[in-house]
N, C-alpha and C positions, 0 to 999 in steps of 0.2 A: 475525689477528683482523679485519683489513679485508677480507680475502678471503671469510672466513666471513660477515661482515655483508653483503657484496655478494651472496653466493650466497642468503643468506636473503631479502634484498630481491627478487632476481630470482624466486625460487620463490614468494614471497608475491604478487608482482605477476602471475605466471602463473596461480596459483590464483584470484586475484581477477578476472582477465580471463575465465578459463574460466567462473567463476560468473556474471559479468556476461553472457556470450553465452548461458548457460543460461536466465538470467532473460528475456532478450529473445526467445529462440527458443521458450521455453515459455509457460505460461498468462499470465504477466505482460505479455508483449509482444503476444500475439495476441487476448486476450479483451476489453480495454476497448472497442474500436471495432468488435468483430465484428458485433454487430446492425446498426450503421450501415452497414458495408461490405456486408453481406447485403442491406440495403434501398436500396443504391445511393445512399446519402446522402453518402458520401465515398469516395474512392479508396484502395486498399491503401497506396500510397506516402505520400499525404498523412496517412492514419491513423498510419502509422508515425512520420511527423515529429512529430506532435502527441503521441503516446504518449512519445516521447523527452523533449520539452520539459516536459510535465505530470508525467511520472515524476520528472524531475530536481527540479522544484518540490516535489513531494510529499516526496521523500527529504530535501530540504534543510529544509522547513518542518515536517515531521511525522515524519520517520524516526527521530529521536533516541530517542523513547520505546521503539519496538520494539528498536532497537539496544541500548539500555540493558538491557531485559529479557532478550533472548536472550544478549547478550554477558556479563552479570554476574550474572544471577539464576537461571540454570538449575543451577548447581553451587555448593555452599557450601564455603568454606574454601580456595579456590585461584582462581587466574586462568590463562588459557590462555596458554602460552608461544608464541612465533612458530612453532616447529615443529608444535605441536599445532593452532594456527589454520590453518596450511597443510594439514595432514591433514584437518581437519574440512571446510574449503572444497573440497578436492579430491574427497573422498568424496561430499559432497553434490552438487556439480556433476556428478560421474560418474553418480550415480544418476538425476539429471534428465536428462542426455544419453541414457541408455539408454531412458528413457521416450520422449524426443523421437524417437528413430530407430526404435524398435519400434511407435510409434503408441499406446502406453499412457501417458497423462499421469500423471506422478507430482508431487505438490505439493511445491514447494521448501520450504515451511514445515515439512513433515514431515522431509525429509532433513536440513535444516540443524540443526533442533532435536535430532533424534537424534544427528547427528554431534558437535554441541557438547557434549551430555550424555556421550556415549561418551568423547571426548577428555578432558573434565574429570574424569570418574571414573578414567580411566587415570592421570591426573596426581596422584591422591591426594584428590580433592575428595569431598564428600558429597552425596548426592542432596537436592534441594530439593523435597520431596514437596508441599508447599503449592502451589508454582508449577506443578508437573506436574498436580496436580488442576485448578487454574484453567485451564490450557491445554487439557487434554483435555475439560473441561466446555464450553468455547467451541467446540472442534472438533466435538464431538458434537452440540451444540445448533444450531450455525449452519445446517446443511442443512435441518433441520425448520423452524426459525423463518423462515428466508429463504423456504423453499418455501411455507410458509403465507401469509406476506405477499404473495408473488407471486401466489398463487392468488386471494386475496381482491382484489387490485388488479386482476387481469385480469378476474375476474368483474364488478367494478364498471364497468370501461371497456366491457364488452360488454352491460351492463344497458341496455335500450332506453329505460327510464324516465329515464335520466340522459344528456344529450346530451354528446358528446365535447368540445364547446366549453366545457363546464362542468367535466367530470370531469378533463381533462387539466391545465387551469391549477390545479384544486384540488391535483392530485398534485404539480405543480410547486411549489405553496405549501408542502407538506409537506417537500419537498426543501430549499427556502429556509430553513424552520425548522431543519432538521437542519444546514445549513451554518452557521447563525448560532451553533451550539453545538459545531462542530468545533474541537478544541484544536490550537493551533499553538505551536511553540516561541518564535517571535519575539514572540508576544503576552503570554507569561508572564514571571515572575520569572527571574533567572539560573539558578535550580535547578529550574525547573519549566515548565509550559505554561499557556496561556490561550486562551480563545475570543473571538470578537467580542462575544458577549452579556455576558460577564463584564467585558471591557475597556470596553465602551461603557456598559453598564447598571449595573455595580457590584453592588448587592444583589439579592435575589430579584425584587422588583417591577420593577426596571430590566431585569433579564435577560428576564423575561417580555415586557416591552414591546418590547425589541430583537428578540426572537424573532418576535413577531407582526408587527412592522414589516417584517422581512426576508421572512416568509411572504406577506404581502399584496403587497409590492413585486414579488416574483418572479412570483406569480400573475397580477397585473395586467399585467406585461410579456409574459408568454406569451399572455394573452388578447388583448392588443392585437395581438400578432404573428399569431395565428391569426385574428383578425377580418379582416385584409387578405387572407391566403392560408392557409387551414386546413392544407393539406398541407406547405407550407413551414414553418409554425410547428411542426408535429409533428417535421419533420426537424431543425429547430433544437434542439428539446428533446432529441431523441434523440442529437444531437451533444453537447449539454451534458452529458448523463448519461454518455456515453462519455468525456468529459474528466474528469468527477468520478471515475469508476472508475479512469482512468489515474492521476490525482492520488493516489487512495487506495492504488493498487498501489505507487507509488513510496514512499510512506510505510511500508507494511507489508512488502511483499515485499523491496524494496531494503534497508529498515532491518534486517531480520532477517538478510539474506545478508551485509551488512557487519559485522555483530556480532562474529564471531571476530576480526576485525582490530583492533577497538577494545578493547584490553585493558589500557590503562595505568592504574595505581593513582594517580588524581589526585583532588582534591576533586570533589564532584559537579557543580559549575557547570562546571568545565573538562571533565569527562566529557561533559556535554551538548554542549558546543562541539565536542569530538572527535568525538562520535557524528554530529553534523550534518555534519562534513567527510567522515567515512567514507561515510556514505549518499550524499552528493552524488557523491563520486568514483566509487563503484560505478555509480550511476545514470548518470553520464556515459558510461561505458563501454557501458551497455545501449542508448544511443541508436543505436548503430551497427547494431542488429538490430531491425528493425520487425516488425510481425505478418506471418506468412506468408500467401500468397494463400489465400483460402477454398477449402474442399473438399479 
């Protein structure tokens, strides 16, 4: 029994490290600071360093929700055994590795979700059609919604009637408002999450006030920075956005990849704590692989 347990642990560790390498080598490791690297605002090695730190923080503070959804809500009536989790991680990481070496990027979210569903159904579970509909809807709408918002923002920034000294701080204010409403595990109850606006503001009027305060504070900070040196202020904002993407990638990408390992049948509060540990562990492994050189 001890030999079997040790073999399972070694196999699971190898599969987790393989997936961690795939995350770092793939889109999650290269994209957060890619625009900043291309604009010579930060070096490749320094960008990789910050991706590792911010990804670890995102996985620890935000990854539990994604881990919970992918690890326990994709299949009904069963939980993944250690062997099934190893198979799911290995297949998902293998597909991502094929995309890395062939130059055709494959989203790790797709591979992990499909592998977990397949392994769960093979163990006798039932499909969670409501969750599949929700996930597919988000995947389908995200490119169109994101593209539309990016198009409108770019057109606004190029509009000569609005000076960049006004438009860019205004955009930073929108980012600040969004940050005030980002949910973190540490700010919520033991079985849930909470945002800065809900923690500091309480009811709806308080949340609105906190959101506006964050938006104004961020906008004024960037406006002050750009007043002394406009180009430097824009670079600082670009780096801040890259950090935000890296943090979000840690919560989303790492959280979903660690999901197959977090399969213990415990109360929800304990599952949230376990999910945070799993996400942080995988993210720490991703730290060893920063973004590849551009081009």
